[in-house]
C-alpha positions in Angstrom: 26.8 -46.3 -40.3 30.2 -47.7 -39.3 31.8 -49.7 -42.2 32.0 -53.4 -41.7 35.6 -54.4 -41.2 36.7 -57.7 -42.7 39.7 -59.9 -43.1 40.1 -62.0 -46.2 41.9 -65.4 -45.9 42.6 -67.0 -49.3 45.7 -68.2 -51.1 44.7 -66.7 -54.4 45.8 -63.1 -54.7 43.5 -62.4 -57.6 40.5 -63.4 -55.5 41.6 -61.3 -52.5 42.2 -58.3 -54.8 38.8 -58.6 -56.5 36.9 -59.1 -53.2 38.7 -56.2 -51.6 37.8 -53.9 -54.5 34.1 -54.9 -54.4 34.0 -54.5 -50.7 35.6 -51.1 -50.7 33.1 -49.9 -53.4 30.3 -51.2 -51.2 31.4 -49.3 -48.2 33.1 -52.2 -46.4 36.7 -51.9 -45.1 39.3 -54.7 -45.6 41.5 -54.4 -42.6 43.7 -57.4 -43.2 44.5 -60.3 -45.6 46.2 -63.6 -45.2 47.4 -66.0 -47.9 47.2 -69.1 -45.8 45.5 -70.5 -42.7 48.7 -70.4 -40.7 48.8 -66.6 -40.9 45.0 -66.1 -40.5 44.8 -66.2 -36.7 47.5 -63.7 -36.2 46.1 -61.3 -38.8 42.6 -61.5 -37.3 43.8 -61.0 -33.7 45.9 -58.0 -34.8 43.2 -56.3 -36.8 40.0 -57.2 -34.9 37.6 -57.3 -37.8 33.8 -57.7 -37.8 33.8 -60.7 -40.1 36.3 -63.1 -41.7 36.2 -64.5 -45.2 37.8 -68.0 -45.1 38.8 -70.4 -47.9 39.1 -74.1 -47.0 41.6 -75.5 -49.4 44.8 -73.5 -49.1 48.6 -74.1 -49.3 50.1 -73.7 -45.8 47.2 -75.0 -43.7 43.6 -76.2 -43.7 40.9 -73.6 -43.4 39.0 -75.7 -40.9 42.0 -75.6 -38.6 42.0 -71.8 -38.7 38.2 -71.7 -38.1 38.6 -73.9 -35.0 41.5 -71.7 -33.7 39.5 -68.5 -34.2 36.5 -70.1 -32.5 38.7 -70.6 -29.5 40.2 -67.1 -29.5 37.2 -65.1 -30.7 34.0 -67.2 -30.4 31.9 -64.1 -31.2 33.6 -63.5 -34.5 31.7 -64.7 -37.6 33.7 -66.6 -40.1 32.1 -67.1 -43.5 33.6 -69.8 -45.7 33.8 -68.9 -49.3 34.8 -72.0 -51.2 35.0 -73.4 -54.7 33.9 -76.8 -53.4 30.3 -77.6 -52.6 30.1 -81.1 -51.1 27.6 -81.4 -48.3 30.3 -82.8 -46.0 32.4 -79.6 -46.4 29.5 -77.4 -45.5 28.7 -79.5 -42.4 32.4 -79.7 -41.4 32.7 -76.0 -41.6 29.7 -75.3 -39.5 30.8 -77.8 -36.9 34.2 -76.1 -36.8 32.5 -72.8 -35.9 31.9 -71.1 -39.2 28.9 -68.7 -39.4 28.2 -69.4 -43.0 29.2 -71.1 -46.3 29.0 -69.4 -49.7 30.3 -70.7 -53.0 32.8 -68.7 -55.0 30.4 -69.0 -58.0 28.0 -66.6 -56.3 27.7 -63.0 -57.5 29.7 -60.3 -55.7 26.5 -58.5 -54.4 25.3 -61.8 -53.0 28.6 -62.5 -51.3 28.8 -59.0 -49.8 25.2 -59.3 -48.6 26.1 -62.6 -46.9 29.1 -61.1 -45.2 26.9 -58.2 -44.0 24.3 -60.6 -42.6 27.0 -62.6 -40.8 28.5 -59.5 -39.3 25.0 -58.8 -37.9 25.0 -62.2 -36.2 23.1 -64.3 -38.8 24.0 -67.7 -40.1 24.4 -67.5 -43.9 24.2 -70.3 -46.5 23.7 -69.8 -50.2 21.1 -71.9 -52.0 23.6 -74.5 -53.2 25.2 -74.9 -49.8 21.8 -75.3 -48.2 20.9 -78.0 -50.7 24.1 -79.9 -50.1 23.9 -79.6 -46.4 20.3 -80.9 -46.3 21.3 -83.7 -48.6 24.2 -84.7 -46.3 21.9 -84.6 -43.3 19.3 -86.8 -45.0 22.0 -89.3 -46.1 23.2 -89.5 -42.5 19.6 -90.3 -41.3 19.2 -93.0 -43.9 20.3 -96.4 -42.7 23.1 -97.8 -44.8 22.3 -100.7 -47.0 23.7 -104.1 -46.0 27.1 -104.7 -47.6 26.0 -108.4 -48.0 22.4 -108.3 -49.4 22.6 -111.9 -50.6 23.1 -113.2 -47.1 20.2 -114.4 -44.9 19.9 -113.1 -41.4 21.4 -116.3 -39.9 24.3 -116.3 -42.4 25.1 -112.8 -41.5 25.1 -113.8 -37.8 27.5 -116.6 -38.5 29.7 -114.4 -40.6 29.8 -111.7 -37.8 30.9 -114.2 -35.2 33.5 -115.6 -37.6 34.8 -112.1 -38.2 35.2 -111.8 -34.4 37.7 -114.7 -34.6 35.4 -117.4 -33.2 35.7 -121.0 -34.4 32.7 -122.9 -35.9 32.3 -125.0 -32.8 32.0 -121.9 -30.6 29.6 -120.3 -33.1 27.5 -123.4 -32.9 27.3 -123.1 -29.1 26.5 -119.4 -29.1 23.8 -119.7 -31.7 22.5 -123.0 -30.3 23.0 -124.7 -33.6 24.3 -128.1 -34.6 28.0 -127.8 -35.7 27.1 -129.4 -39.0 24.5 -126.6 -39.6 27.1 -123.9 -38.9 29.5 -125.5 -41.5 26.6 -125.5 -44.0 26.0 -121.8 -43.3 29.7 -121.0 -43.7 29.9 -122.9 -47.0 26.9 -120.9 -48.2 28.6 -117.6 -47.0 31.8 -118.5 -48.8 29.9 -119.3 -52.0 27.8 -116.1 -51.9 30.7 -113.8 -51.2 32.8 -115.5 -53.9 35.9 -115.9 -51.7 38.3 -118.7 -51.3 37.5 -119.8 -47.8 36.4 -118.9 -44.2 39.5 -116.8 -43.5 39.0 -114.6 -46.6 35.3 -114.3 -45.7 36.2 -113.1 -42.2 38.6 -110.5 -43.7 35.9 -109.2 -46.1 33.5 -109.0 -43.2 35.8 -107.1 -41.0 36.6 -104.7 -43.9 32.9 -103.9 -44.0 32.5 -103.3 -40.3 31.3 -106.7 -39.2 32.7 -108.3 -36.1 32.8 -105.0 -34.1 29.6 -105.5 -32.2 27.3 -104.4 -35.1 26.1 -107.8 -36.0 22.7 -109.4 -35.2 22.1 -110.9 -31.7 22.2 -114.6 -31.2 18.8 -116.1 -31.6 17.6 -113.6 -34.2 16.0 -115.2 -37.2 
């Protein structure tokens, strides 16, 4: 069987040396190394490996940038992220950039080499922790965000949204078909519930939380 050829991209020489030694003992062949993302693309294109090991956090360039560049040059080349960080967002970012897998540096050497072998055969590889974090991030993305203003009624949120859009109370009253005095009452309640000094500060707080950009309730909603 032809040995799997790999390139290791990591800014820690000790990690590169250790992985190279394990890989050579296991019958794999390290054909190139890079100490930062800026060097990675040139090394890979020069050596034409079967799989690339890529760290994300490195001096001299972000690993995601190198993954995207390699995906453009060699879309068929599997790149496996081997990282010390396990946030779900990092896993999903790496896969979106074009990585074929994500493995934590805390995994065992045999598990890492098995993952690299699987990636070289065309499989997507995620260790248990990476899978858990990825599924957690996906679930969080599907869960609607809680309202930043839970104490406000639906109508108060409507009024605040229009205020954040820069509309005067008189115009808010016309758009919501309300009496101007009623709008002033709603605004006074909003200011009190938010604990701000006045309408201008309430509008600033609303805009900081994404209101006023078209995400508010429709006029006429209860």
